[in-house]
C-alpha positions in Angstrom: -52.0 8.3 -103.0 -55.0 7.6 -100.9 -58.4 8.9 -101.9 -59.6 11.6 -99.4 -63.3 11.4 -98.7 -65.7 14.1 -97.6 -66.4 12.1 -94.5 -62.7 12.2 -93.5 -62.5 15.9 -94.1 -65.6 16.4 -91.9 -64.1 14.2 -89.1 -60.8 16.1 -89.1 -62.7 19.4 -89.0 -64.7 18.3 -86.0 -61.7 17.1 -84.2 -59.5 20.1 -84.8 -61.8 23.1 -85.7 -59.8 24.0 -88.8 -61.4 25.0 -92.1 -62.4 22.6 -94.8 -59.5 23.3 -97.2 -56.9 23.1 -94.4 -58.3 19.8 -93.3 -58.2 18.4 -96.8 -54.6 19.6 -97.3 -53.5 17.9 -94.1 -55.1 14.6 -95.1 -53.6 14.7 -98.6 -50.2 15.5 -97.0 -50.4 12.5 -94.6 -52.0 10.1 -97.2 -55.2 10.0 -95.3 -53.7 9.2 -91.8 -56.1 11.0 -89.4 -53.7 11.0 -86.4 -50.8 12.3 -88.5 -53.0 14.9 -90.0 -54.0 16.1 -86.5 -50.3 16.3 -85.5 -49.4 18.2 -88.6 -52.1 20.8 -88.0 -51.0 21.1 -84.4 -47.4 21.6 -85.4 -48.5 24.4 -87.6 -50.3 26.0 -84.7 -53.7 25.5 -86.3 -55.3 22.9 -84.0 -55.3 21.7 -80.4 -54.9 18.1 -79.4 -57.9 16.1 -80.4 -60.0 14.6 -77.6 -59.5 10.8 -77.3 -63.2 10.1 -76.7 -64.3 10.5 -80.3 -67.6 11.9 -81.6 -70.9 11.4 -79.8 -73.3 9.8 -82.2 -75.5 7.0 -80.7 -78.4 7.6 -78.4 -79.4 5.9 -75.2 -78.6 6.1 -71.5 -75.8 5.5 -69.1 -76.6 4.5 -65.5 -75.0 3.6 -62.1 -76.2 1.3 -59.4 -74.6 0.4 -56.1 -74.7 -2.9 -54.2 -72.8 -2.8 -51.0 -69.1 -2.1 -51.8 -69.7 -2.8 -55.5 -70.8 -0.3 -58.1 -71.8 -0.9 -61.7 -71.7 1.7 -64.4 -73.4 0.7 -67.7 -74.5 2.0 -71.1 -77.5 0.9 -73.1 -78.0 2.3 -76.6 -81.0 3.0 -78.8 -81.3 4.3 -82.3 -83.1 7.6 -81.4 -83.1 9.9 -78.4 -86.9 9.5 -78.3 -86.5 6.0 -76.9 -84.3 7.3 -74.1 -87.4 9.0 -72.6 -89.5 5.8 -72.8 -90.4 4.5 -69.4 -89.8 0.9 -70.4 -86.4 1.7 -71.7 -85.5 3.6 -68.6 -86.7 0.6 -66.4 -84.6 -1.8 -68.5 -81.5 0.3 -68.0 -82.0 0.5 -64.3 -82.7 -3.2 -64.0 -79.6 -4.1 -66.0 -77.4 -1.9 -63.8 -78.9 -3.4 -60.6 -78.5 -7.0 -61.8 -74.9 -6.4 -62.9 -73.9 -4.7 -59.6 -75.4 -7.6 -57.6 -74.0 -10.4 -59.7 -70.5 -9.1 -60.8 -70.2 -10.8 -64.2 -66.7 -11.3 -65.5 -67.4 -10.0 -69.0 -70.2 -9.0 -71.4 -71.0 -12.5 -72.4 -71.6 -13.5 -68.8 -73.6 -10.3 -68.1 -76.0 -11.0 -71.0 -76.7 -14.4 -69.5 -77.6 -13.2 -66.0 -81.1 -13.9 -64.9 -83.4 -10.9 -64.9 -87.1 -11.0 -64.7 -88.5 -14.0 -66.6 -85.4 -14.6 -68.6 -81.9 -13.2 -69.0 -80.6 -9.7 -69.7 -80.1 -10.7 -73.3 -83.8 -11.8 -73.5 -85.0 -8.5 -71.9 -83.0 -6.5 -74.4 -84.4 -8.5 -77.4 -87.9 -8.3 -76.0 -87.9 -4.5 -75.7 -86.4 -4.3 -79.2 -89.4 -6.2 -80.5 -91.9 -4.1 -78.4 -90.4 -0.7 -79.4 -89.5 -1.6 -82.9 -86.0 0.0 -82.6 -82.7 -1.8 -81.9 -81.7 -1.8 -78.3 -78.2 -2.9 -77.3 -76.4 -3.3 -73.9 -73.1 -1.9 -75.0 -70.7 -1.9 -72.0 -70.3 -2.0 -68.3 -67.6 -1.6 -65.7 -67.5 -2.8 -62.1 -65.7 -0.9 -59.3 -65.1 -2.3 -55.8 -64.4 -0.2 -52.7 -63.2 -0.8 -49.2 -65.1 0.3 -46.1 -62.8 3.3 -45.7 -63.5 4.5 -49.3 -66.5 6.4 -50.8 -68.3 6.2 -54.1 -69.6 9.3 -55.7 -72.0 8.9 -58.6 -73.4 11.5 -61.0 -75.8 11.3 -64.0 -75.8 14.3 -66.3 -78.9 15.1 -68.2 -80.6 12.0 -67.0 -77.9 9.7 -68.1 -76.2 11.2 -71.2 -73.1 11.1 -69.1 -72.5 8.9 -66.1 -69.5 9.3 -63.8 -68.4 7.1 -60.9 -65.7 8.5 -58.7 -63.9 6.7 -55.9 -62.1 8.4 -53.0 -60.1 7.2 -50.1 -61.6 8.8 -47.0 -63.6 12.1 -47.2 -67.3 11.4 -47.7 -70.0 10.7 -50.4 -70.8 14.4 -50.9 -67.1 15.1 -51.7 -67.0 12.1 -54.0 -70.1 13.3 -55.8 -68.6 16.7 -56.3 -65.6 15.1 -57.9 -67.9 13.0 -60.2 -69.7 16.2 -61.3 -66.3 17.8 -62.1 -65.3 14.8 -64.2 -68.6 14.9 -66.0 -68.0 18.6 -66.9 -64.3 18.6 -67.6 -63.6 15.1 -68.9 -60.1 14.4 -67.6 -58.2 11.5 -69.1 -56.2 10.4 -66.1 -56.4 10.6 -62.3 -52.9 12.1 -62.1 -50.0 13.0 -64.3 -48.2 9.9 -63.0 -50.6 7.7 -64.9 -49.9 9.3 -68.3 -48.0 6.7 -70.4 -44.4 7.6 -71.3 -45.2 7.2 -75.0 -47.9 9.8 -74.7 -45.5 12.2 -73.0 -42.9 11.7 -75.7 -45.4 12.1 -78.5 -46.7 15.4 -77.1 -43.1 16.7 -76.4 -42.2 16.0 -80.0 -45.3 17.8 -81.3 -44.7 20.8 -79.0 -41.1 20.9 -80.1 -42.0 21.2 -83.8 -44.7 23.7 -83.0 -42.3 25.9 -81.0 -39.6 25.7 -83.7 -42.1 26.6 -86.4 -43.0 29.8 -84.4 -39.4 30.9 -84.9 -38.4 30.8 -81.2 -34.6 31.0 -80.4 -33.1 27.4 -80.3 -31.8 27.8 -76.8 -35.2 28.6 -75.2 -37.2 25.9 -77.2 -36.7 23.2 -74.5 -37.9 25.5 -71.7 -41.0 26.6 -73.7 -41.7 22.9 -74.6 -41.6 21.8 -71.0 -43.9 24.7 -70.0 -46.4 23.6 -72.7 -46.1 20.0 -71.7 -46.8 20.9 -68.1 -49.9 22.9 -69.1 -51.1 19.9 -71.2 -50.6 17.6 -68.2 -52.6 20.0 -66.0 -55.5 19.8 -68.5 -55.7 16.0 -68.8 -55.0 15.1 -65.2 -57.9 15.2 -62.7 -55.7 15.9 -59.7 -54.1 19.0 -61.4 -57.3 20.5 -62.9 -58.9 23.6 -61.3 -61.9 22.4 -59.4 -65.1 23.6 -61.1 -66.7 24.8 -57.8 -63.6 26.6 -56.5 -60.9 27.6 -59.1 -58.5 28.6 -56.3 -58.0 24.8 -55.6 -57.1 21.9 -57.8 -59.3 18.8 -57.5 -56.6 17.1 -55.5 -56.4 20.0 -53.1 -60.2 20.1 -52.7 -60.3 16.4 -51.9 -57.4 16.7 -49.4 -59.2 19.6 -47.7 -62.1 17.2 -47.0 -59.7 14.5 -45.6 -59.6 12.4 -48.7 -57.5 11.3 -51.6 -58.4 10.6 -55.3 -58.4 6.9 -56.2 -60.1 6.4 -59.5 -63.0 7.5 -61.8 -65.0 6.0 -64.6 -66.8 8.2 -67.1 -69.3 6.9 -69.7 -70.6 9.3 -72.3 -73.4 7.8 -74.3 -72.3 7.0 -77.9 -68.7 8.0 -77.5 -66.6 6.5 -80.3 -69.7 5.3 -82.2 -70.1 6.8 -85.7 -73.6 7.6 -87.0 -74.3 8.0 -90.7 -74.4 11.6 -91.9 -76.5 12.0 -95.0 -76.2 15.7 -95.7 -72.4 16.3 -95.7 -72.1 16.3 -99.5 -74.7 19.1 -99.6 -72.7 21.0 -96.9 -69.5 20.8 -99.0 -71.2 21.8 -102.2 -72.8 24.8 -100.4 -69.3 25.9 -99.3 -67.9 25.6 -102.8 -70.7 27.7 -104.2 
């Protein structure tokens, strides 16, 4: 049997919102498999689906720059949030985004070797690390191209804690920015339900089926309830189906259509998503609950 650590229990609690003992029991039951533990808790009606983005741990800034029909969205990390407010750090982030948008590198290795200032992007990152005394890293970027009939919408939340780049066919930049703001706030996983992989649908259908059966519902109405729950799930993760934050009477797709446009794509960077940061006081937290 796998050894269940305090850190695993904490992670499962953060992803599902269940109590410490319930989280530990689920991990023991699934031999430490986090995803199976989440499914088990959901089947028991104790937890909702965990967000795919993971915990937010690292600091830094995300940024977006446009160059003609090309947009670059990037993330640069630092060790502390104090550095994020540093003028030199902010200038570095903006310069990297501008350089990437103009030069369209194929991958991160190529991006790091792009000329910027008196050296390369890699040189600039290392130089600022030396000046500030804190590790700086250019973590990721994505390039998005548009046609002349399409519109970019960019939005930075809280100065760059979240950056969203939306792309619409038709409409205008103001509409595209409204969509970007919605994506920043609601965090959809797909543009439309048609993009959801079949294996994801089958997995959710299986979980909803077990959850419904465990509620004691009559066997003959289980499929109908499951499809209803699956439809609700799809409306929550699909941008097109979500209620628009500025007008709940419309879905996002309906809002965009009312402006003469159509959803094409979006990219959302949240600083630090998926990066784990060491937590030094969790043992004390657990001991405090035991007492």
